[in-house]
N, CA, C and O atoms as a MOPAC input file, in Angstrom:
PM7 MOZYME 1SCF
protein

 N      7.89200 1   182.15700 1   458.87200 1
 C      8.66500 1   182.78500 1   459.58300 1
 C      9.09400 1   184.16000 1   459.09700 1
 O      8.66900 1   185.19600 1   459.60800 1
 N      9.83200 1   184.12700 1   458.23100 1
 C     10.08400 1   185.43000 1   457.38300 1
 C      9.29400 1   186.32200 1   456.89300 1
 O      9.65500 1   187.49700 1   456.83100 1
 N      8.07700 1   185.91200 1   456.46100 1
 C      6.95700 1   186.50900 1   455.98300 1
 C      6.41600 1   187.34200 1   457.39600 1
 O      6.26300 1   188.56400 1   457.40200 1
 N      6.18900 1   186.57800 1   458.43400 1
 C      5.57400 1   187.13200 1   459.63800 1
 C      6.22600 1   188.09500 1   460.18500 1
 O      5.60300 1   189.02500 1   460.69700 1
 N      7.81300 1   188.05900 1   460.18400 1
 C      8.37700 1   189.16300 1   460.92700 1
 C      8.53900 1   190.25500 1   460.08600 1
 O      8.86600 1   191.35900 1   460.52100 1
 N      8.27600 1   189.95900 1   458.56900 1
 C      8.29300 1   191.20000 1   458.12200 1
 C      6.74900 1   191.91100 1   457.93600 1
 O      6.60900 1   193.09100 1   457.61300 1
 N      5.84900 1   191.16300 1   458.14700 1
 C      4.44800 1   191.65900 1   458.42900 1
 C      4.58900 1   192.51900 1   459.58600 1
 O      4.23400 1   193.69800 1   459.58100 1
 N      5.11600 1   191.91800 1   460.59100 1
 C      4.98200 1   192.84300 1   461.74900 1
 C      6.10700 1   193.78600 1   462.09000 1
 O      6.11900 1   194.43600 1   463.13500 1
 N      7.15900 1   193.84400 1   461.06900 1
 C      8.03900 1   195.04900 1   460.91600 1
 C      7.12800 1   196.22900 1   460.00100 1
 O      7.23800 1   197.41600 1   460.30800 1
 N      6.36600 1   195.87000 1   459.03800 1
 C      5.58500 1   196.88300 1   458.36100 1
 C      4.53500 1   197.84800 1   459.33800 1
 O      4.38800 1   199.06900 1   459.37100 1
 N      3.83000 1   196.66500 1   460.16900 1
 C      3.10400 1   197.44200 1   461.00700 1
 C      3.80500 1   198.42200 1   462.02600 1
 O      3.24900 1   199.38800 1   462.54700 1
 N      4.91700 1   198.08600 1   462.20100 1
 C      5.63300 1   199.19900 1   463.16600 1
 C      6.14100 1   200.66500 1   462.28400 1
 O      6.53500 1   201.75000 1   462.71200 1
 N      5.94000 1   200.17000 1   460.91900 1
 C      6.18400 1   201.26600 1   459.96000 1
 C      5.41200 1   202.05300 1   459.74800 1
 O      5.74900 1   203.22500 1   459.58000 1
 N      3.99500 1   201.60700 1   459.68500 1
 C      2.94300 1   202.37700 1   459.96000 1
 C      2.70400 1   203.05100 1   460.56000 1
 O      1.90400 1   203.94500 1   460.28300 1
 N      3.33100 1   202.91400 1   461.72800 1
 C      3.12200 1   203.60700 1   463.07800 1
 C      1.69500 1   203.62900 1   463.77400 1
 O      1.34200 1   204.55500 1   464.50500 1
 N      0.91100 1   202.52800 1   463.48200 1
 C     -0.34700 1   202.09200 1   463.77900 1
 C     -0.28100 1   202.00300 1   465.33800 1
 O      0.68000 1   201.88000 1   466.09700 1
 N     -1.81600 1   202.12200 1   465.59200 1
 C     -2.11700 1   202.00700 1   467.03300 1
 C     -1.75700 1   200.55300 1   467.34100 1
 O     -1.55600 1   200.26600 1   468.52100 1
 N     -1.65400 1   199.60100 1   466.40000 1
 C     -1.51900 1   198.13500 1   466.49600 1
 C     -0.33200 1   197.81000 1   467.27500 1
 O     -0.24500 1   196.93600 1   468.13800 1
 N      0.63500 1   198.66500 1   466.84700 1
 C      2.04000 1   198.32900 1   467.40800 1
 C      1.91100 1   198.69000 1   469.07700 1
 O      2.72600 1   198.20700 1   469.86400 1
 N      0.89400 1   199.51600 1   469.50000 1
 C      0.67300 1   199.54400 1   470.97500 1
 C     -0.32000 1   198.96400 1   471.77400 1
 O     -0.76200 1   199.36100 1   472.85200 1
 N     -0.64400 1   197.89700 1   471.06000 1
 C     -1.65900 1   196.96500 1   471.57000 1
 C     -0.72300 1   195.83800 1   472.46200 1
 O      0.49100 1   195.64700 1   472.53400 1
 N     -2.00000 1   195.14600 1   473.15000 1
 C     -1.04900 1   194.17600 1   474.03000 1
 C     -0.90500 1   192.86900 1   472.75000 1
 O     -0.00400 1   192.03700 1   472.64900 1
 N     -1.89400 1   193.01700 1   472.03500 1
 C     -1.86900 1   191.90800 1   470.82400 1
 C     -0.53700 1   191.80700 1   470.15300 1
 O     -0.02000 1   190.74600 1   469.80200 1
 N     -0.06700 1   192.90000 1   470.01800 1
 C      1.39400 1   193.10400 1   469.33500 1
 C      2.46700 1   192.51300 1   470.18300 1
 O      3.33300 1   191.83400 1   469.63300 1
 N      2.49500 1   192.73600 1   471.65800 1
 C      3.58100 1   191.77100 1   472.38100 1
 C      3.13700 1   190.31500 1   472.47600 1
 O      3.81900 1   189.52200 1   473.12500 1
 N      1.87700 1   189.88100 1   471.77400 1
 C      1.55700 1   188.46200 1   472.03800 1
 C      1.96600 1   188.10200 1   470.40600 1
 O      2.37600 1   186.94200 1   470.37200 1
 N      1.98100 1   188.69000 1   469.14100 1
 C      2.48900 1   188.45800 1   468.24300 1
 C      3.77500 1   188.27800 1   468.25200 1
 O      4.07800 1   187.16100 1   467.83200 1
 N      4.73000 1   188.98300 1   468.58900 1
 C      6.07800 1   189.03400 1   468.99400 1
 C      6.56500 1   187.88500 1   470.26500 1
 O      7.77300 1   187.71300 1   470.42900 1
 N      5.86300 1   187.34700 1   470.88000 1
 C      6.00800 1   186.03700 1   472.03700 1
 C      5.52700 1   185.01700 1   471.02000 1
 O      6.06000 1   183.91900 1   471.18400 1
 N      4.68800 1   185.08100 1   470.04400 1
 C      4.51900 1   183.87000 1   469.05500 1
 C      5.49700 1   183.58100 1   468.22900 1
 O      5.83800 1   182.45300 1   467.87200 1
 N      6.03900 1   184.78200 1   467.86400 1
 C      7.27900 1   184.85200 1   467.00100 1
 C      8.36000 1   183.97700 1   467.71500 1
 O      8.89500 1   182.97500 1   467.24200 1
 N      8.55000 1   184.45200 1   468.75000 1
 C      9.62100 1   183.91700 1   469.66600 1
 C      9.33700 1   182.41300 1   469.86300 1
 O     10.25300 1   181.63800 1   469.59000 1
 N      8.17400 1   181.92300 1   470.30400 1
 C      8.20900 1   180.50100 1   470.33100 1
 C      8.50900 1   179.70700 1   469.01900 1
 O      9.17200 1   178.67600 1   468.90300 1
 N      7.85100 1   180.44900 1   468.03800 1
 C      8.16300 1   179.65300 1   466.87000 1
 C      9.32400 1   179.46400 1   466.40000 1
 O      9.64500 1   178.38400 1   465.90400 1
 N     10.40000 1   180.82800 1   466.51100 1
 C     11.68400 1   180.49200 1   466.49900 1
 C     12.33300 1   179.56200 1   467.09100 1
 O     13.21200 1   178.98500 1   466.45100 1
 N     12.05100 1   179.16500 1   468.52400 1
 C     12.60800 1   178.20000 1   469.30300 1
 C     12.22800 1   177.04700 1   468.79700 1
 O     12.79900 1   176.08400 1   469.31000 1
 N     11.37000 1   176.77300 1   467.86500 1
 C     10.88200 1   174.97100 1   467.83200 1
 C     11.23700 1   174.72200 1   466.41000 1
 O     10.91700 1   173.67100 1   465.85400 1
 N     12.04000 1   175.88300 1   465.67700 1
 C     12.47400 1   175.66400 1   464.24400 1
 C     13.48400 1   174.50800 1   464.18000 1
 O     14.42500 1   174.47200 1   464.97400 1
 N     13.32900 1   173.70600 1   463.38800 1
 C     14.35700 1   172.64600 1   462.93400 1
 C     15.04200 1   173.19300 1   461.60400 1
 O     14.60700 1   172.80600 1   460.51900 1
 N     15.95500 1   173.95900 1   461.66200 1
 C     17.04900 1   174.58100 1   460.44200 1
 C     18.32500 1   174.94000 1   461.05600 1
 O     18.64200 1   175.19000 1   462.21900 1
 N     18.98300 1   174.89400 1   459.93500 1
 C     20.58500 1   175.01600 1   460.03800 1
 C     20.64000 1   176.25000 1   460.91000 1
 O     19.84800 1   177.18800 1   460.82200 1
 N     21.80400 1   176.14800 1   461.89400 1
 C     21.99300 1   177.40900 1   462.65300 1
 C     22.24800 1   178.78700 1   462.03400 1
 O     22.26300 1   179.89000 1   462.58100 1
 N     22.45300 1   178.42800 1   460.70000 1
 C     23.34900 1   179.58700 1   460.15200 1
 C     21.92000 1   180.26000 1   459.55900 1
 O     22.05100 1   181.44500 1   459.25200 1
 N     20.68100 1   179.73500 1   459.36500 1
 C     19.59400 1   180.50500 1   458.99100 1
 C     18.78900 1   180.87800 1   460.25800 1
 O     18.19400 1   181.95100 1   460.35600 1
 N     18.80400 1   180.03200 1   461.11700 1
 C     18.27400 1   180.58500 1   462.56000 1
 C     18.66800 1   181.78400 1   462.93500 1
 O     17.88600 1   182.67300 1   463.27400 1
 N     19.95300 1   181.89700 1   462.89900 1
 C     20.74400 1   183.25900 1   463.42100 1
 C     20.22700 1   184.41500 1   462.81700 1
 O     19.86100 1   185.44900 1   463.37500 1
 N     20.23500 1   184.05700 1   461.26500 1
 C     19.39700 1   185.29500 1   460.60300 1
 C     18.23100 1   185.75300 1   460.91000 1
 O     17.98300 1   186.95800 1   460.86000 1
 N     17.13600 1   184.62100 1   461.36300 1
 C     15.53800 1   185.16700 1   461.64900 1
 C     15.82000 1   185.40500 1   463.04700 1
 O     14.83200 1   185.98200 1   463.50300 1
 N     16.63100 1   185.25000 1   463.88400 1
 C     16.79000 1   185.55400 1   465.46500 1
 C     17.00900 1   187.25100 1   465.43600 1
 O     16.34400 1   188.08100 1   466.05500 1
 N     18.11700 1   187.48300 1   464.54700 1
 C     18.51900 1   188.71600 1   464.16100 1
 C     17.51800 1   189.69600 1   463.88600 1
 O     17.32800 1   190.77800 1   464.44000 1
 N     16.85400 1   189.10200 1   462.86000 1
 C     15.74000 1   190.03000 1   462.30600 1
 C     14.51800 1   189.96800 1   463.46200 1
 O     13.76200 1   190.93600 1   463.37800 1
 N     14.20200 1   189.05400 1   464.47200 1
 C     13.44900 1   189.28500 1   465.28400 1
 C     13.79700 1   190.02300 1   466.32200 1
 O     12.93000 1   190.47500 1   467.07000 1
 N     15.16000 1   190.26100 1   466.52700 1
 C     15.66500 1   191.05300 1   467.85400 1
 C     15.13500 1   192.56900 1   466.98500 1
 O     14.24600 1   193.21500 1   467.53900 1
 N     15.58800 1   192.99300 1   465.90300 1
 C     15.60400 1   194.35100 1   465.20000 1
 C     14.30200 1   194.43200 1   465.27700 1
 O     14.03500 1   195.49700 1   465.83500 1
 N     13.07000 1   193.68500 1   464.92400 1
 C     11.56700 1   194.20200 1   464.94700 1
 C     11.48400 1   194.59000 1   466.66100 1
 O     11.15500 1   195.73000 1   466.99100 1
 N     11.73300 1   193.79600 1   467.44600 1
 C     11.30800 1   194.11200 1   469.13000 1
 C     12.27600 1   195.51100 1   469.53300 1
 O     11.83600 1   196.48300 1   470.14700 1
 N     13.53100 1   195.37600 1   469.08900 1
 C     14.22400 1   196.96300 1   469.56700 1
 C     13.49500 1   197.99800 1   468.92500 1
 O     13.51100 1   199.11600 1   469.44100 1
 N     12.62500 1   197.72400 1   467.49700 1
 C     12.38900 1   199.08900 1   466.80200 1
 C     10.60500 1   199.14800 1   467.61200 1
 O      9.90800 1   200.15400 1   467.48400 1
 N     10.22600 1   198.17100 1   468.23000 1
 C      9.08100 1   198.15000 1   468.93200 1
 C      8.99600 1   198.99400 1   470.16600 1
 O      8.34400 1   200.00400 1   470.43200 1
 N      9.99900 1   198.14500 1   470.95000 1
 C     10.33400 1   199.11400 1   472.12500 1
 C     10.81700 1   200.48500 1   472.02000 1
 O     10.57800 1   201.24100 1   472.96200 1
 N     11.51400 1   200.94700 1   470.92800 1
 C     11.78400 1   202.23900 1   470.69900 1
 C     10.58500 1   202.95500 1   470.41300 1
 O     10.35900 1   204.10100 1   470.80200 1
 N      9.85500 1   202.28200 1   469.75300 1
 C      8.50500 1   203.20600 1   469.50400 1
 C      7.46400 1   203.39300 1   470.83800 1
 O      6.73400 1   204.36800 1   471.01400 1
 N      7.55700 1   202.46000 1   471.54200 1
 C      6.75800 1   202.51600 1   472.54700 1
 C      7.62200 1   203.38600 1   473.62200 1
 O      6.94700 1   203.85400 1   474.53800 1
 N      8.86300 1   203.63800 1   473.63900 1
 C      9.50800 1   204.65200 1   474.63800 1
 C      9.32300 1   205.99000 1   473.97100 1
 O      9.28600 1   206.97400 1   474.71000 1
 N      9.17700 1   206.18900 1   472.39300 1
 C      9.02700 1   207.48300 1   471.76900 1
 C     10.24800 1   207.77700 1   471.16000 1
 O     10.44700 1   208.87500 1   470.63900 1
 N     11.16000 1   206.80000 1   471.18400 1
 C     12.62200 1   207.18900 1   470.91900 1
 C     12.51800 1   207.44300 1   469.28300 1
 O     11.93100 1   206.66800 1   468.52700 1
 N     13.02300 1   208.36100 1   468.96500 1
 C     13.33700 1   208.51600 1   467.52400 1
 C     14.60700 1   208.01600 1   466.90200 1
 O     15.69000 1   208.18500 1   467.46200 1
 N     14.49300 1   207.44000 1   465.82200 1
 C     15.55000 1   206.46900 1   465.26900 1
 C     16.56800 1   207.58900 1   464.34400 1
 O     16.46600 1   207.69600 1   463.12200 1
 N     17.31900 1   208.19400 1   464.98500 1
 C     18.19000 1   209.53500 1   464.61100 1
 C     19.63600 1   209.18900 1   464.03500 1
 O     20.20400 1   209.73200 1   463.08800 1
 N     20.01900 1   208.30800 1   464.72000 1
 C     21.60400 1   207.92300 1   464.37100 1
 C     21.75200 1   206.83600 1   463.26400 1
 O     20.94600 1   205.94000 1   463.00900 1
 N     22.83800 1   207.07200 1   462.71000 1
 C     22.78800 1   206.15100 1   461.39500 1
 C     24.06900 1   205.23900 1   461.84600 1
 O     25.16000 1   205.60500 1   462.28400 1
 N     23.53400 1   203.85200 1   461.57500 1
 C     24.50600 1   202.64100 1   461.86700 1
 C     25.53600 1   202.86800 1   460.54700 1
 O     25.35800 1   203.75900 1   459.71600 1
 N     26.71500 1   201.83300 1   460.50900 1
 C     27.55600 1   201.76000 1   459.75600 1
 C     27.23300 1   201.47600 1   458.27500 1
 O     28.03800 1   201.90500 1   457.44800 1
 N     26.39200 1   200.95300 1   457.94100 1
 C     25.67700 1   200.53400 1   456.67900 1
 C     24.91400 1   201.64500 1   456.08400 1
 O     24.41300 1   201.53000 1   454.96500 1
 N     24.79600 1   202.83900 1   456.87200 1
 C     24.05500 1   204.20700 1   456.56700 1
 C     22.47400 1   204.13600 1   456.62300 1
 O     21.71300 1   204.94900 1   456.09800 1
 N     22.08700 1   202.91500 1   457.42200 1
 C     20.80800 1   202.62900 1   457.66800 1
 C     20.50200 1   203.16800 1   459.06500 1
 O     21.36700 1   203.19200 1   459.94100 1
 N     19.27000 1   203.59500 1   459.25100 1
 C     18.75300 1   204.05200 1   460.85500 1
 C     18.72800 1   202.84000 1   461.41400 1
 O     18.50700 1   201.74400 1   460.89800 1
 N     19.07000 1   203.25000 1   462.94400 1
 C     18.63000 1   201.55900 1   463.43800 1
 C     17.81100 1   201.24300 1   463.99800 1
 O     17.23500 1   201.86900 1   464.88800 1
 N     17.49900 1   199.80300 1   463.44100 1
 C     16.28400 1   199.16000 1   463.64000 1
 C     15.56300 1   199.09400 1   462.39400 1
 O     14.55900 1   198.39600 1   462.24900 1
 N     16.14800 1   199.93200 1   461.35000 1
 C     15.57000 1   199.87000 1   459.97500 1
 C     15.82400 1   198.73400 1   459.15900 1
 O     16.99400 1   198.71000 1   458.77600 1
 N     15.17700 1   197.85200 1   458.79000 1
 C     14.87800 1   196.78100 1   458.17700 1
 C     14.83200 1   197.13100 1   456.54200 1
 O     14.87200 1   196.18500 1   455.75500 1
 N     14.78100 1   197.96200 1   456.23700 1
 C     14.54100 1   198.26000 1   454.69800 1
 C     15.73300 1   197.78900 1   454.05400 1
 O     16.79700 1   198.33500 1   454.34400 1
 N     15.70200 1   196.71500 1   453.09600 1
 C     16.76500 1   196.29900 1   452.29300 1
 C     17.24100 1   194.63400 1   453.51100 1
 O     17.79300 1   193.66300 1   452.99300 1
 N     17.01000 1   194.64200 1   454.53400 1
 C     17.33700 1   193.44900 1   455.31900 1
 C     16.62600 1   192.42000 1   455.00200 1
 O     17.11800 1   191.30100 1   454.86200 1
 N     15.26900 1   192.71200 1   454.83800 1
 C     14.28800 1   191.58300 1   454.66000 1
 C     14.17400 1   191.53900 1   453.05600 1
 O     13.29000 1   190.78500 1   452.65000 1
 N     14.85600 1   192.16200 1   452.15800 1
 C     14.82200 1   191.85800 1   450.88600 1
 C     15.86300 1   191.43100 1   450.51400 1
 O     15.88700 1   191.11500 1   449.32400 1
 N     17.08100 1   191.24100 1   451.28000 1
 C     18.22600 1   190.43300 1   450.89300 1
 C     18.05900 1   189.09700 1   451.29800 1
 O     17.36000 1   188.91600 1   452.29500 1
 N     18.66900 1   187.89700 1   450.60300 1
 C     18.24400 1   186.72900 1   450.65400 1
 C     19.71100 1   185.98000 1   451.47400 1
 O     20.83600 1   186.30800 1   451.09800 1
 N     19.57600 1   185.29700 1   452.23400 1
 C     20.65600 1   184.81500 1   453.04200 1
 C     21.57800 1   183.76100 1   452.19600 1
 O     21.25700 1   182.65600 1   451.75800 1
 N     22.69700 1   184.38300 1   452.11700 1
 C     23.75500 1   183.67900 1   451.08600 1
 C     24.92100 1   182.86200 1   451.96100 1
 O     25.38300 1   183.26500 1   453.02800 1
 N     25.25200 1   181.76700 1   451.35600 1
 C     26.28800 1   180.94700 1   452.13000 1
 C     27.78400 1   181.05300 1   451.12500 1
 O     27.69500 1   181.09900 1   449.89800 1
 N     28.88500 1   181.07600 1   451.71300 1
 C     30.12500 1   181.01700 1   450.83800 1
 C     30.57000 1   182.43700 1   450.65400 1
 O     31.56700 1   182.68900 1   449.97700 1

């Protein structure tokens, strides 16, 4: 699941026409269905859900032609997952 989320994010970052394709929306729907069916601890599910939301948000912003110009508290641009996907979920 995490690999598919990252691949979807990378497609968005390439600003490819794929992101404007109907099939891209179907990919997001498939990720949503898969996320709903996972049997994992809530904490892990929550991390994946947040990543999916960030991918969807970035996709919708790209469709609307909105540029990510405001920075969030962590210094990253809104919707930017660089670093987010590279970090591993840690407990404790």
